[in-house]
C-alpha positions in Angstrom: 43.7 -13.0 9.6 44.3 -9.0 9.1 41.3 -6.9 9.9 39.3 -4.9 7.7 39.8 -1.2 8.2 36.4 0.6 9.1 35.9 3.3 7.7 33.0 6.3 8.9 30.9 8.4 6.9 29.3 11.5 7.6 26.3 12.0 4.7 23.8 14.2 6.6 21.2 13.3 3.4 20.7 9.8 1.3 18.1 9.7 -0.5 16.6 7.3 -2.8 16.5 7.0 -6.4 13.7 6.0 -9.1 15.4 5.0 -12.8 12.9 4.5 -15.3 14.8 2.6 -18.2 13.4 0.7 -21.5 16.2 -2.0 -20.8 12.3 -5.0 -20.1 12.6 -8.0 -22.9 9.0 -7.4 -22.9 9.9 -4.1 -24.6 8.0 -2.4 -21.3 10.3 0.1 -18.9 12.0 -1.0 -16.2 11.8 0.6 -13.0 15.0 0.7 -10.7 14.9 1.9 -6.9 18.5 2.0 -4.8 19.7 4.4 -1.4 21.2 7.4 -3.7 23.2 10.2 -2.4 26.9 11.1 -2.3 27.6 9.1 0.7 25.9 6.3 -0.3 28.7 6.1 -3.6 31.1 6.9 -1.5 30.7 3.5 1.6 29.5 1.4 -1.6 33.2 1.7 -3.2 34.6 1.3 0.3 33.4 -1.5 0.7 33.8 -2.8 -2.4 38.1 -2.5 -1.7 37.7 -4.1 1.3 36.6 -1.8 3.8 33.6 -1.7 6.9 31.8 1.6 6.5 29.9 3.4 9.1 26.8 5.6 7.7 25.9 8.3 9.7 22.8 9.7 8.6 19.9 11.1 9.4 16.5 9.7 7.8 12.4 10.4 8.6 9.2 9.7 6.8 7.7 8.3 4.6 11.0 8.2 2.3 12.6 7.1 5.2 10.5 3.9 5.9 11.4 2.7 2.5 15.5 4.3 2.1 16.1 2.4 6.1 15.9 -1.7 3.8 17.7 -0.1 0.8 20.2 1.0 2.9 20.0 -2.6 4.8 20.9 -3.8 2.2 24.7 -2.9 1.6 27.4 -3.6 3.0 27.5 -1.1 5.1 27.2 -1.1 9.2 24.1 2.2 9.5 23.9 4.9 12.9 20.9 6.5 11.8 19.8 9.7 13.3 15.6 9.9 12.8 14.6 13.7 11.6 10.9 15.3 11.6 11.7 16.1 8.2 11.4 13.3 5.5 14.2 12.2 3.8 14.8 13.0 0.0 14.3 11.6 -3.4 14.0 11.8 -7.2 12.3 10.2 -9.9 14.8 10.0 -13.5 14.2 9.6 -17.0 17.3 6.9 -18.7 15.0 5.6 -21.5 16.8 7.9 -24.0 20.3 7.5 -22.4 20.4 10.6 -20.7 19.9 11.3 -17.2 16.9 13.2 -17.5 14.7 14.4 -13.8 11.3 14.4 -13.8 10.8 15.0 -10.3 12.6 15.9 -7.0 11.8 16.3 -3.3 14.8 17.5 -1.4 15.3 17.1 3.2 14.6 20.4 4.7 17.1 21.5 7.3 16.8 19.8 10.8 16.5 20.6 14.1 18.8 21.5 16.8 18.6 18.8 18.9 19.2 16.0 15.4 22.7 18.1 14.1 23.2 17.1 17.9 22.9 13.7 17.9 24.3 13.1 13.8 27.8 14.9 15.4 27.9 12.9 18.7 27.0 9.7 16.9 29.7 10.2 13.5 32.5 11.3 16.3 32.0 8.8 18.4 31.9 6.4 15.1 35.4 7.7 14.0 37.0 7.0 17.2 36.0 3.2 16.8 37.4 3.2 13.4 40.0 4.1 10.9 39.2 7.2 9.0 36.8 9.5 9.2 35.4 10.9 5.5 33.7 14.0 6.0 31.0 14.3 3.0 28.5 17.4 2.3 24.1 17.5 2.5 22.0 18.3 0.2 20.3 20.8 -0.1 23.3 22.8 1.1 22.0 24.7 4.7 19.9 21.2 6.0 23.1 21.4 8.2 25.0 25.0 10.3 28.3 25.3 8.3 30.2 24.9 11.7 29.6 21.9 12.0 32.0 21.0 9.7 35.1 22.8 11.3 33.5 21.0 15.1 33.3 17.2 13.5 37.2 16.9 11.5 38.4 19.0 14.8 37.3 16.3 17.0 38.0 13.6 15.1 41.3 14.4 14.5 42.1 15.4 18.4 41.4 11.6 19.0 44.7 11.0 16.4 41.8 9.3 13.8 42.6 11.1 10.2 40.0 13.1 8.6 39.8 12.7 4.1 36.6 15.5 3.5 34.4 16.5 -0.1 32.9 19.0 0.5 32.5 23.3 -1.1 32.7 26.8 0.1 31.4 27.4 2.8 31.5 23.6 4.1 35.5 23.4 2.9 36.1 26.6 4.4 34.9 25.6 7.6 36.4 22.0 8.2 39.5 23.3 6.6 40.0 25.0 10.5 39.3 21.7 12.5 42.9 20.5 9.5 41.8 17.7 7.5 44.1 15.0 6.4 43.1 15.7 2.5 40.9 17.2 0.7 39.5 16.4 -2.4 38.0 18.9 -4.1 36.9 19.7 -8.1 38.1 21.7 -10.0 35.6 24.5 -10.0 34.7 23.8 -6.5 38.3 24.8 -5.9 37.9 27.9 -8.2 34.9 28.9 -6.0 37.1 28.6 -3.2 39.8 30.6 -4.2 37.2 33.1 -5.9 39.7 32.9 -9.4 40.2 30.8 -12.9 42.3 27.3 -12.0 43.1 27.1 -16.1 46.5 26.5 -15.9 48.9 24.1 -14.2 50.1 27.1 -12.3 47.1 28.6 -10.8 45.9 25.2 -10.1 49.0 24.3 -7.7 48.5 28.2 -6.5 44.8 27.3 -5.6 46.3 23.7 -3.9 48.7 25.3 -1.7 45.8 27.7 -1.1 43.4 25.0 0.9 46.3 23.3 2.3 47.4 26.8 3.8 44.3 26.8 5.2 44.2 23.8 7.0 44.9 20.5 4.7 47.7 18.1 5.1 46.8 16.4 1.0 45.6 18.0 -1.5 43.6 15.8 -5.0 41.5 17.8 -7.0 39.2 15.6 -10.1 39.4 18.0 -13.7 35.9 16.2 -15.6 37.6 14.6 -18.3 41.4 15.9 -17.7 43.4 14.1 -15.2 42.9 14.8 -11.8 45.7 16.5 -10.0 47.6 15.5 -6.4 49.2 18.3 -4.9 51.4 16.6 -1.1 54.2 17.9 0.8 55.4 19.7 -2.3 54.6 16.8 -4.2 52.4 18.2 -7.7 51.6 14.6 -9.5 49.2 14.5 -12.2 47.2 10.7 -12.5 46.2 9.4 -15.8 44.2 6.5 -16.2 43.3 4.8 -19.0 41.1 6.9 -21.4 37.9 5.8 -21.8 35.5 7.6 -24.9 32.5 5.8 -23.4 30.5 6.4 -20.4 29.4 9.2 -17.1 31.0 11.1 -15.0 28.3 10.8 -12.9 29.7 9.7 -9.3 32.9 9.5 -10.3 34.6 11.8 -7.9 32.6 10.2 -5.9 33.8 6.9 -6.3 37.8 8.3 -6.2 36.5 9.9 -2.7 35.3 6.2 -1.2 38.7 4.3 -2.9 40.3 7.3 -0.8 38.9 6.4 2.0 39.3 3.1 2.4 42.7 2.9 1.0 44.2 5.8 3.4 42.4 3.8 6.1 44.6 0.2 5.2 48.0 1.7 5.6 47.9 2.0 1.6 51.3 3.7 0.1 50.9 7.5 -1.6 51.4 5.9 -4.5 48.8 2.7 -4.4 46.3 5.0 -3.1 46.4 7.8 -6.0 46.6 5.2 -8.3 43.8 3.3 -7.0 42.2 6.1 -6.5 42.3 7.2 -10.0 41.2 2.9 -11.9 38.7 3.2 -9.3 37.0 6.9 -10.9 37.2 5.0 -14.5 35.9 2.0 -13.8 32.7 3.6 -12.3 32.5 5.8 -16.2 32.7 2.2 -17.9 29.9 1.3 -15.6 28.0 4.3 -15.9 26.5 3.5 -12.5 26.9 5.6 -8.7 29.7 4.2 -6.8 30.0 1.1 -7.9 32.7 -1.7 -10.1 34.5 -4.0 -9.6 37.2 -4.8 -7.3 38.7 -6.9 -9.7 39.1 -4.7 -12.9 39.9 -1.5 -10.2 43.3 -3.8 -9.6 43.2 -4.5 -12.8 43.3 -0.7 -14.4 45.8 0.5 -11.3 48.8 -0.5 -13.0 47.8 1.6 -15.9 47.2 5.0 -13.8 50.1 7.0 -14.9 51.3 9.3 -12.2 53.4 12.7 -14.1 55.2 14.4 -11.8 54.4 17.3 -12.6 57.8 19.6 -10.8 
């Protein structure tokens, strides 16, 4: 039996999500409590597509005591670093059908020793895995910028591929390490170049600038428009089936989880693109965050059109 690919995920700040919904049979409210945050959603999708995620994160405080068992229920391995500051949490009211924020408590910056511990834990985990996926902090100031470049460089120097989903200035730091793939959205890449990316020509030029700074390949998501990929000079549009009703929240993270799982498994580039685009579309249908059935993703993947733009 072939071993499952293992994916290390650097995600400093997982959170607790509390959602209020009105689906109760007695007409009352439903309260849902889940682990949340970019790395959690990436890990969930990577696991759904057959990988074994290893989540490397901070955890702390009263919220951390609630968060830990929620994470332990997920099909992932945990490498958690205790922090003096509490983990973050948020409450959303979804009774209207939209996510309406009610309250949020965000994590505070980690200490130097805590950052060093998470860095070393992540590098050690990545060297045991087939790939490292690097996610951003929340809020932005919880981790020093130089951590990203050092993390990518140290893992790459040991022969492990690295994919990153970051915005500037964290992206600029990570690019110094030479990641294999940068997954980014359109407003993030516009911020990276400090210019518009409102045409295919401008977008390709921006993606080439990301490559020139150190990335081998670049994928840009564009909300309701098809994503774009640039690799080995091939500029490709990823067009999944179009759905009118759903939620875009978490679609990019679902795509990132699929990218990590499929690249770690050694899939061909076209399969990587189709499955990752299908994972984002499946998340949209479920109005979920990093959720979706592997069976649905694999059914939708052949319907993803890969259109060369050269």
